[in-house]
PAFI-11591 format. One record per residue (C-alpha): residue in one letter; x, y, z. Coordinates in steps of 0.1 Angstrom, whole numbers, padded with zeros to 4 digits, always signed. Example, Ala and Ser with C-alpha at 12.3 -4.5 7.8 and 13.67 -1.06 7.14 Angstrom:
<sites>
A+0123-0045+0078S+0137-0011+0071
</sites>
This chain:
<sites>
M-0082+0021-0057G-0122+0019-0045Y-0121+0053-0027P-0113+0090-0037S-0082+0109-0027R-0087+0135+0003R-0087+0166-0022E-0112+0149-0042A-0130+0135-0012G-0130+0173+0004A-0148+0186-0028M-0173+0159-0028L-0182+0168+0008R-0182+0204-0001W-0208+0197-0029A-0228+0176-0007G-0228+0205+0020E-0239+0230-0008Q-0270+0208-0017N-0281+0200+0019P-0263+0223+0045G-0260+0213+0078R-0243+0203+0112W-0240+0167+0097V-0211+0184+0076D-0190+0193+0106H-0199+0160+0120S-0184+0141+0091M-0151+0164+0092N-0147+0155+0129A-0151+0118+0119A-0126+0122+0091R-0100+0138+0118V-0109+0107+0142A-0100+0083+0115E-0070+0097+0101T-0055+0102+0137V-0065+0064+0151A-0055+0048+0115P-0017+0049+0115A-0018+0039+0154A-0039+0008+0145G-0015+0001+0115L-0042+0014+0091D-0036+0040+0061A-0043+0075+0073D-0054+0087+0040K-0077+0060+0031A-0093+0064+0066Y-0097+0098+0064A-0116+0100+0031L-0140+0070+0040G-0145+0090+0072L-0153+0121+0055L-0179+0106+0033H-0194+0081+0053D-0225+0105+0056V-0226+0119+0021G-0256+0103+0009R-0272+0133+0033F-0268+0152-0001E-0303+0146-0010G-0320+0163+0017V-0334+0157+0052R-0338+0118+0052D-0333+0090+0074L-0321+0055+0067H-0324+0063+0030H-0288+0083+0034V-0270+0051+0033I-0285+0041+0001A-0281+0075-0016G-0244+0073-0005Y-0240+0039-0015E-0252+0047-0051L-0235+0078-0053M-0203+0064-0046T-0210+0033-0067G-0217+0056-0096K-0181+0071-0092G-0165+0036-0092Y-0156+0039-0054D-0167+0007-0042V-0149+0009-0009S-0165+0042-0001A-0198+0030-0013R-0195+0002+0013I-0189+0024+0042C-0219+0048+0035L-0240+0013+0043T-0218-0004+0068H-0211+0030+0089S-0246+0028+0103F-0246-0009+0114P-0221-0016+0137Y-0244-0046+0150K-0256-0060+0117H-0295-0059+0117L-0315-0036+0099G-0336-0031+0130A-0304-0016+0148Y-0305+0013+0127S-0309+0043+0148G-0335+0064+0132K-0372+0069+0135N-0381+0069+0098F-0372+0037+0076D-0377+0059+0045C-0366+0034+0018S-0386+0013-0009E-0392-0025-0002R-0366-0030-0027E-0340-0009-0011L-0347-0023+0025A-0340-0058+0008Q-0309-0047-0006I-0295-0034+0029E-0305-0066+0044R-0288-0087+0017F-0258-0066+0019L-0255-0071+0060E-0259-0108+0056R-0233-0109+0031A-0209-0084+0045E-0176-0093+0064Y-0164-0062+0080D-0129-0053+0077D-0111-0030+0103Y-0117+0001+0076D-0157-0007+0085K-0150-0009+0121L-0128+0023+0124I-0155+0045+0107Q-0183+0029+0129L-0160+0039+0157C-0155+0074+0143D-0190+0079+0138A-0198+0071+0174M-0171+0096+0185S-0177+0127+0165L-0202+0153+0171P-0205+0182+0150S-0190+0203+0177G-0161+0182+0180V-0148+0149+0192T-0163+0133+0223I-0164+0097+0244V-0185+0071+0227D-0210+0074+0259A-0216+0109+0251R-0225+0104+0213L-0245+0075+0220M-0266+0094+0244D-0270+0123+0221V-0282+0099+0191A-0308+0083+0217M-0321+0116+0229R-0332+0124+0195H-0341+0092+0179G-0354+0069+0208F-0346+0032+0217N-0357+0002+0201D-0354-0034+0204Y-0315-0035+0190T-0301-0003+0206I-0284-0023+0235R-0269-0048+0212K-0259-0020+0187W-0242+0000+0218Q-0224-0035+0227S-0210-0035+0193I-0197-0002+0195F-0181-0005+0228D-0163-0040+0216I-0151-0018+0183K-0132+0006+0204S-0117-0023+0226H-0107-0038+0195F-0087-0007+0183D-0076-0001+0221G-0058-0034+0214L-0046-0023+0179C-0033+0010+0194H-0019-0006+0223G-0037+0019+0247N-0067+0038+0250I-0074+0057+0220Y-0093+0084+0237A-0056+0096+0248L-0052+0106+0210F-0077+0133+0217R-0073+0140+0255E-0076+0176+0254E-0104+0179+0230I-0124+0151+0249E-0119+0170+0284E-0134+0201+0269S-0162+0181+0250V-0171+0163+0286F-0162+0189+0309H-0173+0219+0289T-0199+0242+0309D-0217+0275+0299L-0223+0284+0334
</sites>
């Protein structure tokens, strides 16, 4: 099938979180929740979308790493025979298909691994599941679902900008427009109350 069941995906995320506890686990759970909500409205399979969203960052099991988490996730999923999940572990970080568009400070991969990612991106033709998880990643904070703008700013504040940042942002907004079209309306409406809480919340 290329991806695990919801139950198995949940077990794998729990295992990964035990290896490397952190807010990334909550982020992954929120991305999965967005994925399963948007998927049926866009004509996609909700269970598949949920499993792919839940495990997109599973490579973080190996500890505090940066770009290497995409390789670690890819290899983990490939080893289990889940080629679709493996693919998502790589594609979720590259809505703009260029290695330089990675939103991190540390390209902590070997030359062989960097070449592997570049070859993959050159050959990849993104389908709607690739795009959906890229979008869900861009709508999910550890604290909950938010608008793309807030998530992108959160990442930029932590990791900074590079020469490809604006192109990556434009790709994400284009993906959102694509799913707005598939869903016949603004997908933010599916999470209206949660987004309002995220955007307007104040501790004052």
